[in-house]
Backbone bond lengths (Angstrom), bond angles and torsions (degrees), N, CA, C in turn:
res aa  C-N    CA-C-N  psi(-1)  N-CA   C-N-CA  omega(-1)  CA-C   N-CA-C  phi
1 M - - - 1.402 - - 1.470 114.36 -
2 E 1.318 121.66 134.17 1.409 128.37 -179.99 1.565 109.22 -126.00
3 N 1.256 116.62 116.10 1.392 124.72 -175.95 1.559 108.04 -99.54
4 I 1.341 118.98 91.93 1.426 122.54 -173.79 1.593 110.02 -64.07
5 L 1.307 112.61 -40.98 1.574 114.51 178.93 1.471 110.29 -60.42
6 K 1.370 123.05 -46.25 1.430 124.94 -179.46 1.565 108.81 -59.91
7 K 1.318 115.57 -45.23 1.484 123.69 -179.95 1.476 111.52 -53.20
8 N 1.398 113.94 -51.55 1.442 121.16 -177.35 1.530 113.50 -67.94
9 L 1.364 116.50 -35.26 1.438 118.40 174.43 1.495 111.94 -62.68
10 K 1.342 115.52 -45.47 1.480 119.32 -179.10 1.484 113.51 -61.63
11 A 1.367 113.48 -27.41 1.403 120.99 179.70 1.528 112.34 -81.62
12 G 1.273 114.14 -4.72 1.566 118.39 -179.46 1.432 114.10 86.29
13 K 1.346 119.80 18.23 1.466 120.32 -177.23 1.448 110.06 -93.90
14 Q 1.403 119.02 131.94 1.435 117.20 176.80 1.473 115.10 -71.94
15 Q 1.329 113.05 139.16 1.516 119.35 -172.21 1.570 107.59 -118.86
16 Y 1.320 115.80 145.11 1.464 120.47 -173.70 1.528 108.51 -128.81
17 G 1.381 115.15 123.06 1.354 118.15 -179.85 1.510 115.84 -135.78
18 T 1.320 120.05 -168.92 1.401 123.28 177.95 1.443 112.55 -148.61
19 W 1.266 119.17 169.35 1.444 126.22 -176.56 1.437 108.55 -95.60
20 I 1.304 124.39 135.49 1.518 127.36 175.45 1.567 102.55 -108.99
21 T 1.349 109.87 121.95 1.466 117.17 -179.53 1.502 117.74 -132.47
22 I 1.373 116.43 -9.02 1.376 124.41 179.55 1.567 114.21 -90.76
23 E 1.232 117.11 125.86 1.408 125.27 -176.39 1.543 112.57 -71.36
24 S 1.355 119.25 54.53 1.355 123.60 -175.16 1.495 112.14 -143.83
25 P 1.417 116.77 110.31 1.414 122.84 174.07 1.465 117.26 -47.83
26 I 1.362 118.34 -44.37 1.457 121.36 -178.37 1.489 112.41 -65.18
27 V 1.305 116.35 -39.30 1.469 118.89 179.43 1.620 107.89 -66.83
28 C 1.273 118.90 -38.15 1.473 117.39 178.44 1.405 109.67 -71.95
29 E 1.371 122.50 -33.20 1.489 121.73 177.76 1.513 107.38 -66.15
30 L 1.235 117.55 -44.92 1.489 120.62 -178.04 1.532 109.80 -61.61
31 M 1.418 117.68 -49.35 1.407 120.51 179.66 1.620 113.26 -60.68
32 S 1.318 115.92 -28.19 1.447 117.42 -179.61 1.490 114.82 -74.64
33 S 1.316 115.60 -9.76 1.482 121.51 178.35 1.506 113.82 -84.58
34 F 1.293 120.35 -7.17 1.485 124.69 -171.56 1.544 114.77 -89.58
35 G 1.335 114.88 -14.73 1.503 119.58 174.41 1.448 115.83 96.59
36 F 1.360 115.73 22.63 1.502 118.22 167.50 1.569 112.31 -60.34
37 D 1.341 117.27 146.84 1.470 121.04 -179.56 1.543 110.15 -77.26
38 Y 1.330 114.08 -29.42 1.519 121.50 179.93 1.452 113.10 -154.75
39 F 1.292 112.32 151.16 1.542 124.33 168.08 1.562 108.01 -110.07
40 V 1.211 115.90 135.93 1.519 121.12 162.67 1.477 110.03 -104.69
41 I 1.332 118.24 104.15 1.433 123.20 174.15 1.528 110.97 -77.57
42 D 1.299 111.47 113.40 1.569 116.01 -169.91 1.491 114.20 -88.33
43 T 1.251 116.20 111.52 1.443 122.90 175.70 1.492 115.70 -102.79
44 E 1.443 112.58 2.97 1.449 116.35 -174.05 1.579 107.32 -92.22
45 H 1.376 118.60 -49.04 1.469 124.08 -174.33 1.559 109.33 -108.39
46 A 1.301 116.75 -34.10 1.472 118.75 179.12 1.515 111.68 -75.09
47 P 1.324 116.23 157.95 1.526 120.99 -177.57 1.532 109.66 -82.66
48 L 1.366 118.49 52.04 1.464 120.60 -179.50 1.551 108.16 -112.46
49 D 1.300 111.63 128.46 1.481 116.53 175.16 1.504 108.27 -93.68
50 H 1.332 114.50 -177.66 1.428 124.04 177.28 1.510 112.75 -57.97
51 L 1.296 117.82 -49.71 1.488 119.86 177.70 1.442 117.07 -63.64
52 M 1.392 118.85 -38.42 1.428 122.39 168.43 1.436 116.07 -58.92
53 A 1.319 117.05 -46.32 1.450 123.42 177.44 1.575 112.41 -52.58
54 Q 1.437 115.32 -46.58 1.367 120.31 173.30 1.484 115.42 -58.37
55 T 1.381 114.64 -43.06 1.507 119.30 -179.52 1.424 109.97 -65.23
56 L 1.352 120.80 -39.35 1.522 120.78 -179.59 1.574 111.84 -69.15
57 I 1.394 119.40 -35.17 1.400 121.13 172.07 1.515 110.39 -62.07
58 Q 1.355 117.87 -38.91 1.505 118.87 -177.16 1.563 107.47 -72.53
59 A 1.296 117.48 -26.17 1.506 120.86 -176.56 1.477 111.59 -71.24
60 M 1.397 117.72 -25.75 1.392 118.83 179.02 1.471 115.17 -52.54
61 R 1.333 119.98 140.46 1.496 118.30 -175.15 1.568 107.67 -69.16
62 P 1.328 114.23 137.29 1.424 124.13 -179.76 1.619 114.57 -55.89
63 D 1.348 113.29 -26.99 1.441 118.04 -179.77 1.524 111.55 -94.70
64 T 1.332 119.55 10.14 1.405 122.06 177.81 1.525 114.40 -79.08
65 K 1.306 116.45 149.83 1.539 120.34 177.85 1.546 105.29 -100.74
66 T 1.305 119.86 11.58 1.469 124.09 -174.20 1.507 108.18 -78.69
67 T 1.265 122.53 127.28 1.484 128.25 177.99 1.540 109.16 -86.21
68 P 1.337 114.61 123.27 1.532 113.88 173.61 1.522 113.86 -84.48
69 I 1.249 113.00 123.90 1.509 116.12 168.44 1.484 109.36 -128.57
70 V 1.374 117.48 161.24 1.455 116.25 -175.84 1.494 107.71 -127.37
71 R 1.348 115.18 142.10 1.524 121.52 170.67 1.535 102.54 -85.78
72 V 1.327 113.81 115.03 1.554 114.00 177.66 1.456 107.44 -78.11
73 W 1.353 114.94 169.27 1.511 120.43 -175.89 1.518 111.79 -79.54
74 W 1.396 115.48 -15.08 1.490 116.68 176.10 1.491 109.01 -171.47
75 N 1.313 118.62 165.70 1.402 124.65 179.75 1.536 108.52 -73.26
76 D 1.258 116.67 74.64 1.508 124.29 -167.67 1.517 111.84 -127.21
77 L 1.249 121.18 131.93 1.513 124.35 -177.78 1.419 110.14 -56.99
78 V 1.385 118.96 -50.03 1.427 122.39 179.30 1.560 115.87 -61.31
79 A 1.265 111.96 -44.92 1.498 117.74 -177.39 1.536 109.01 -64.65
80 I 1.283 120.05 -40.70 1.384 123.41 -179.28 1.568 112.77 -69.08
81 K 1.366 115.78 -46.94 1.380 120.62 173.79 1.502 114.40 -53.59
82 R 1.307 117.63 -45.16 1.461 119.89 -176.68 1.513 117.43 -63.61
83 V 1.405 112.31 -38.79 1.513 116.36 -178.03 1.551 106.17 -75.84
84 L 1.298 123.02 -32.54 1.408 125.68 174.36 1.528 108.05 -63.87
85 D 1.255 121.91 -46.15 1.519 122.46 -176.40 1.460 110.30 -66.29
86 I 1.343 120.05 -24.64 1.526 116.34 178.79 1.526 110.24 -86.79
87 G 1.223 118.90 -0.06 1.491 119.37 172.62 1.587 113.98 117.81
88 A 1.302 122.48 6.43 1.486 118.61 179.28 1.524 102.57 -72.14
89 H 1.470 108.09 141.88 1.371 118.57 178.60 1.653 113.68 -89.13
90 G 1.230 110.92 2.38 1.489 118.59 179.69 1.524 111.66 -179.36
91 V 1.313 114.17 170.57 1.472 121.91 177.49 1.450 112.54 -131.75
92 V 1.341 113.95 143.54 1.482 120.63 167.31 1.517 102.06 -100.89
93 V 1.339 113.13 124.86 1.533 114.47 -174.57 1.589 104.35 -115.59
94 P 1.379 112.84 122.21 1.477 115.98 -173.48 1.589 110.34 -83.10
95 W 1.341 112.46 163.65 1.473 119.64 176.43 1.444 119.92 54.96
96 I 1.393 116.39 47.06 1.428 126.11 176.63 1.520 102.45 -90.28
97 N 1.352 111.15 116.34 1.601 118.57 -169.67 1.460 111.68 -114.52
98 N 1.395 119.83 -19.39 1.400 122.71 -171.67 1.548 111.28 -162.38
99 K 1.264 117.96 176.46 1.477 121.47 -171.40 1.467 106.56 -67.29
100 K 1.281 126.29 -33.91 1.417 129.64 177.90 1.475 111.18 -59.38
101 D 1.306 117.67 -47.43 1.420 122.37 177.99 1.490 113.54 -63.43
102 A 1.339 115.97 -39.17 1.491 121.49 179.82 1.548 109.04 -68.21
103 E 1.395 114.93 -39.80 1.524 114.07 178.38 1.456 110.81 -63.83
104 M 1.342 116.74 -40.50 1.520 117.96 -179.49 1.475 113.17 -63.24
105 A 1.345 118.04 -39.57 1.436 119.30 175.35 1.469 114.14 -63.49
106 V 1.326 120.88 -38.01 1.420 123.22 177.30 1.513 109.02 -66.65
107 K 1.343 118.72 -50.75 1.551 123.15 -178.16 1.559 108.93 -56.76
108 A 1.274 120.73 -29.97 1.388 124.38 -178.81 1.521 112.25 -68.54
109 T 1.319 115.10 -21.51 1.498 121.78 -175.21 1.557 110.51 -99.00
110 R 1.244 115.64 -10.16 1.516 119.74 -172.71 1.628 110.28 -108.94
111 Y 1.234 113.28 139.00 1.408 116.36 173.40 1.470 111.59 -75.21
112 A 1.300 117.91 164.08 1.543 124.39 173.76 1.476 106.37 -67.23
113 P 1.462 114.96 145.76 1.455 125.83 6.04 1.536 115.32 -88.17
114 A 1.293 118.35 -2.46 1.490 122.39 -177.30 1.517 111.58 -72.34
115 G 1.370 116.22 -28.79 1.439 119.57 -170.79 1.549 111.43 -146.77
116 L 1.389 113.11 -159.42 1.514 119.22 -173.52 1.464 108.28 -122.68
117 R 1.245 124.04 7.95 1.404 122.47 -176.51 1.567 114.17 -71.30
118 G 1.379 119.57 122.56 1.387 121.58 -178.57 1.474 110.73 -65.62
119 C 1.347 118.80 151.97 1.495 124.65 -174.25 1.579 107.06 -98.82
120 G 1.379 115.71 96.00 1.415 125.15 171.39 1.478 110.08 -160.48
121 P 1.289 118.35 62.81 1.443 121.40 -165.33 1.578 116.08 -69.22
122 R 1.280 115.87 -13.09 1.536 120.26 175.85 1.496 110.53 51.92
123 R 1.424 111.98 -117.47 1.356 123.03 -174.85 1.569 113.06 -59.39
124 A 1.281 115.05 -42.00 1.474 119.34 -175.59 1.528 112.56 -59.54
125 A 1.270 122.00 -26.14 1.412 125.62 178.35 1.543 117.70 -109.17
126 M 1.418 109.68 5.14 1.473 115.68 -173.52 1.543 112.20 -63.37
127 F 1.327 118.00 -33.82 1.407 122.06 -172.56 1.521 106.03 -119.42
128 D 1.235 122.91 11.44 1.531 126.11 -173.80 1.536 109.61 -138.95
129 P 1.424 111.62 97.77 1.449 118.72 -178.64 1.518 109.98 -69.56
130 D 1.265 124.35 -12.68 1.495 123.46 175.79 1.466 112.97 -101.59
131 Y 1.257 120.96 13.55 1.508 123.93 -178.78 1.539 108.58 -53.99
132 L 1.296 118.43 -58.23 1.387 119.67 -173.00 1.570 115.13 -60.71
133 L 1.399 113.93 -25.99 1.468 115.31 -179.54 1.495 111.42 -84.82
134 T 1.346 117.13 -16.90 1.491 118.97 -175.75 1.463 115.17 -113.51
135 A 1.248 121.38 -20.31 1.487 125.94 -171.21 1.494 112.15 -50.34
136 D 1.283 115.99 -51.18 1.519 122.40 -174.27 1.544 108.14 -54.87
137 E 1.305 124.23 -41.32 1.402 125.16 -176.85 1.508 111.56 -86.87
138 E 1.324 118.26 -18.04 1.527 119.79 -169.62 1.531 108.09 -95.23
139 I 1.376 119.70 -32.00 1.397 122.37 -170.19 1.483 110.58 -64.73
140 L 1.330 119.94 131.44 1.482 124.62 -175.66 1.563 103.61 -93.51
141 V 1.381 117.76 134.19 1.347 125.31 172.81 1.449 115.54 -115.83
142 V 1.322 120.26 119.27 1.416 126.36 -174.50 1.474 110.58 -116.13
143 A 1.310 116.89 116.76 1.454 120.04 179.19 1.406 111.59 -94.04
144 Q 1.352 116.52 122.30 1.435 120.27 -179.40 1.498 112.78 -83.19
145 I 1.265 119.58 126.03 1.563 127.97 -177.99 1.455 108.63 -103.00
146 E 1.356 119.40 109.73 1.381 120.84 -172.50 1.571 116.65 -141.52
147 T 1.331 115.16 9.09 1.458 118.84 -176.24 1.525 108.74 -137.27
148 V 1.387 112.56 160.64 1.342 122.13 170.06 1.558 115.38 -48.16
149 E 1.349 110.62 -48.61 1.411 121.13 179.31 1.535 113.04 -56.37
150 A 1.360 112.33 -48.96 1.470 118.10 -179.95 1.531 109.05 -57.51
151 V 1.245 124.25 -47.56 1.450 128.95 -178.57 1.497 109.20 -57.31
152 S 1.320 114.03 -44.94 1.488 118.30 -177.19 1.537 112.81 -66.24
153 N 1.361 117.75 -28.76 1.434 128.67 174.01 1.487 117.06 -97.05
154 I 1.322 117.89 17.76 1.498 119.36 -168.09 1.504 110.59 -66.24
155 N 1.328 116.75 -36.99 1.504 114.09 -178.38 1.565 108.75 -65.79
156 D 1.257 121.33 -39.47 1.417 123.35 -177.63 1.625 106.33 -65.35
157 I 1.286 119.14 -40.45 1.408 126.09 -177.79 1.566 109.01 -62.42
158 C 1.395 109.82 -50.21 1.530 116.81 -178.11 1.522 111.61 -63.23
159 S 1.302 117.06 -27.68 1.513 122.86 -174.55 1.463 110.90 -84.24
160 T 1.306 116.42 -4.47 1.550 114.41 -179.29 1.463 114.11 -80.39
161 D 1.277 115.09 125.66 1.501 125.55 -176.86 1.451 106.82 -56.00
162 G 1.344 121.34 125.34 1.397 126.15 176.15 1.468 115.13 103.66
163 I 1.313 115.60 -13.13 1.594 117.44 174.03 1.499 104.95 -82.76
164 D 1.358 115.83 120.82 1.528 123.46 178.45 1.458 111.74 -93.43
165 V 1.304 122.46 -36.16 1.448 128.01 -174.90 1.481 110.74 -140.19
166 V 1.402 110.07 137.59 1.504 113.11 164.55 1.481 105.19 -108.09
167 Y 1.233 113.42 132.51 1.519 121.36 -168.11 1.624 106.15 -121.87
168 I 1.287 112.84 122.05 1.469 119.63 -176.13 1.602 106.98 -82.88
169 G 1.342 111.80 125.25 1.452 119.83 172.87 1.623 107.86 -96.74
170 P 1.266 119.79 89.13 1.485 120.16 -168.36 1.575 114.20 -61.50
171 S 1.351 113.76 -35.56 1.469 114.05 -176.19 1.551 112.60 -66.02
172 D 1.411 116.81 -50.34 1.461 118.97 -179.29 1.452 106.88 -71.44
173 L 1.346 122.86 -30.59 1.429 121.63 -179.22 1.575 110.14 -64.48
174 S 1.290 117.88 -39.69 1.463 123.15 177.32 1.539 108.65 -67.15
175 A 1.306 118.49 -37.69 1.476 118.94 177.96 1.537 112.44 -65.09
176 S 1.399 110.09 -47.32 1.478 113.92 177.95 1.446 117.46 -55.04
177 H 1.383 116.67 -29.60 1.473 121.86 179.22 1.457 108.45 -86.51
178 G 1.303 124.91 -4.78 1.429 122.61 179.05 1.564 111.39 93.70
179 H 1.298 117.25 18.43 1.408 119.57 -177.62 1.547 108.89 -129.40
180 L 1.282 116.35 55.94 1.467 123.21 -174.07 1.562 111.31 -52.55
181 G 1.238 117.13 119.53 1.552 119.29 174.33 1.498 107.64 89.13
182 N 1.297 124.30 -9.16 1.487 126.21 -171.57 1.508 104.84 -106.56
183 M 1.374 122.85 77.80 1.378 123.33 -174.82 1.652 111.97 -82.69
184 S 1.338 116.17 -8.23 1.337 121.77 176.61 1.607 114.62 -88.13
185 H 1.327 112.50 -3.61 1.523 114.76 -176.34 1.465 109.92 -61.05
186 P 1.327 118.62 141.85 1.471 122.13 179.67 1.542 115.39 -50.00
187 D 1.451 112.78 -39.47 1.470 116.23 179.21 1.527 112.82 -59.19
188 I 1.307 113.07 -39.62 1.488 118.08 -178.92 1.562 112.21 -68.18
189 Q 1.386 114.15 -46.36 1.392 120.30 177.77 1.580 111.11 -58.23
190 T 1.293 116.21 -38.10 1.493 118.56 178.34 1.504 109.55 -66.13
191 A 1.333 116.25 -45.70 1.464 119.72 178.51 1.553 111.58 -58.29
192 I 1.350 116.76 -42.95 1.463 123.12 -175.62 1.575 105.91 -65.13
193 D 1.382 115.42 -44.93 1.489 115.79 176.48 1.519 113.41 -61.98
194 K 1.315 118.33 -36.56 1.429 121.59 177.77 1.563 111.20 -61.48
195 V 1.222 116.37 -38.90 1.512 122.42 -179.78 1.585 106.30 -68.61
196 Y 1.241 115.95 -48.25 1.477 119.31 179.42 1.496 112.64 -56.98
197 D 1.335 114.68 -48.09 1.497 122.43 -179.02 1.582 109.37 -60.67
198 A 1.295 115.67 -42.28 1.459 118.11 178.85 1.517 113.23 -63.93
199 A 1.318 114.63 -42.49 1.528 116.63 179.39 1.495 106.87 -65.78
200 R 1.253 123.16 -37.51 1.469 120.27 179.95 1.581 109.45 -70.73
201 D 1.260 115.90 -37.93 1.500 115.96 179.84 1.533 109.79 -66.19
202 H 1.358 119.07 -30.82 1.504 117.91 -177.54 1.460 110.25 -99.72
203 G 1.255 121.94 6.50 1.546 123.65 173.10 1.544 113.48 71.87
204 I 1.291 118.24 30.00 1.489 121.28 178.28 1.581 102.14 -117.46
205 S 1.342 110.02 168.73 1.484 120.60 178.21 1.520 113.90 -76.54
206 A 1.391 113.93 148.12 1.393 121.88 175.83 1.554 108.06 -112.16
207 G 1.342 115.12 133.37 1.430 117.27 179.41 1.509 116.47 -123.15
208 I 1.305 117.93 148.97 1.541 118.77 -174.45 1.534 105.57 -147.21
209 H 1.286 108.24 156.24 1.507 116.42 -176.20 1.513 110.31 -117.32
210 L 1.289 117.08 153.77 1.479 124.79 175.64 1.537 106.80 -55.56
211 G 1.265 117.03 135.41 1.432 121.50 -178.77 1.579 112.11 94.07
212 S 1.313 116.14 32.55 1.416 121.59 -179.20 1.560 116.49 -95.14
213 G 1.290 112.79 11.84 1.509 119.80 -177.44 1.548 111.42 89.33
214 K 1.365 120.70 -8.23 1.391 122.01 173.10 1.581 99.44 -136.75
215 T 1.383 113.37 162.60 1.408 123.00 176.20 1.507 113.27 -67.12
216 I 1.299 119.44 150.72 1.477 123.44 173.75 1.587 109.48 -55.88
217 P 1.298 121.70 -45.46 1.435 119.46 178.19 1.510 114.21 -55.67
218 E 1.304 114.73 -36.75 1.574 117.88 176.14 1.502 107.87 -64.14
219 R 1.307 115.75 -42.22 1.498 118.56 -175.48 1.533 109.45 -67.20
220 I 1.342 113.30 -40.02 1.494 119.90 179.83 1.556 108.17 -62.94
221 A 1.323 112.17 -45.87 1.513 113.85 -176.81 1.542 106.81 -64.39
222 K 1.228 123.87 -31.18 1.412 125.20 -176.58 1.523 110.33 -72.52
223 G 1.299 117.10 -24.40 1.435 122.31 173.90 1.456 118.58 115.09
224 Y 1.401 118.59 12.99 1.428 120.48 173.14 1.456 111.61 -56.29
225 D 1.423 116.70 142.14 1.494 120.44 -176.84 1.551 114.48 -95.06
226 F 1.327 111.85 -35.82 1.514 119.56 -167.46 1.565 103.11 -110.83
227 C 1.276 119.30 90.20 1.503 123.55 -169.39 1.472 107.66 -111.47
228 T 1.344 117.51 116.66 1.429 127.02 -178.91 1.565 108.07 -96.52
229 L 1.420 112.94 125.15 1.422 118.57 -175.65 1.567 107.50 -110.09
230 G 1.289 112.68 84.15 1.460 119.89 173.31 1.591 111.21 69.43
231 N 1.340 110.39 -147.34 1.498 118.90 175.78 1.520 111.41 -157.58
232 D 1.322 111.47 177.52 1.529 115.00 -169.99 1.577 107.06 -63.85
233 L 1.361 122.96 -38.70 1.428 121.39 176.70 1.512 114.42 -66.65
234 F 1.311 115.22 -30.90 1.530 118.05 174.32 1.501 112.41 -63.27
235 Y 1.412 118.40 -41.00 1.408 122.36 -178.17 1.490 110.02 -73.33
236 L 1.358 116.12 -37.05 1.536 117.24 176.87 1.559 109.64 -62.43
237 K 1.355 118.34 -44.79 1.432 119.65 -177.28 1.566 109.19 -68.88
238 A 1.348 118.46 -41.04 1.390 119.71 179.14 1.566 114.18 -61.60
239 G 1.385 112.13 -38.61 1.466 114.47 175.52 1.479 117.54 -61.33
240 V 1.344 115.33 -41.92 1.462 118.17 176.31 1.506 112.94 -66.88
241 Q 1.330 115.55 -43.88 1.523 117.61 178.71 1.427 111.56 -61.08
242 N 1.345 120.27 -43.12 1.446 120.99 -177.45 1.600 110.11 -65.14
243 Q 1.358 114.95 -39.80 1.364 116.41 179.51 1.623 113.71 -63.44
244 F 1.281 114.03 -41.74 1.520 120.26 178.51 1.541 107.15 -65.48
245 K 1.363 118.64 -39.63 1.391 120.65 179.06 1.504 114.78 -62.97
246 E 1.357 114.63 -37.38 1.467 122.17 -178.38 1.518 109.17 -70.14
247 L 1.314 116.63 -33.13 1.461 122.06 -175.27 1.616 111.91 -91.95
248 G 1.308 114.03 -2.78 1.447 119.06 -178.91 1.485 113.51 71.80
249 L 1.307 118.74 24.64 1.445 121.43 178.74 1.574 109.54 -90.31
250 S 1.342 112.14 141.39 1.374 121.39 170.47 1.527 117.04 -115.54
251 K 1.214 117.78 115.26 1.519 117.07 -175.67 1.540 110.68 -127.43
């Protein structure tokens, strides 16, 4: 197994991805032709089950350089195991609040004796005879930071061996701080900066999502590595709105 996304992040290269939320293989196939560095297939908030996640990974064009990762529905050993077994090259794990949570997420991605992942890789190893030898080192582990508690423990989380990226979830982060929907609030921006600084101090990647209170170009200029540019629904909506605007239609 070779994880191009993880390799590029470790080399300090900024990577640009998007969220896949629509339960449509043809949409995923089309999106994979545009040159994103990664997809996050969302099984936490989107209506995507385990089988659909596998189908969407399979739908990605074979000539794409887009790395498939999955946001699991929880920091759960079985949830993480199952998405890795279908071929995800990494996981975004929600609700990482402390070092114990971070360690659990990492252990779920590692085979024994280093971790707790059960050995039954199915599709992941179907065409890769070296999968079992390489998976532990190649799987990308992204810890989602979305609470006051997580920010207060950010140095412990960043220092956890095996955490590759700390990824800010600005919507839940704003809610946790008592500013639901207001991601521009100074408290949220302070928390976001604290996460970024901790990632830099510990030599791991910092991730951010569109809608963080500042524009993605501002975040890119600051040096974020793992930059998410919207999602498939966002692009669908923007395409229709732009077409109507060009034609002078009001609906």
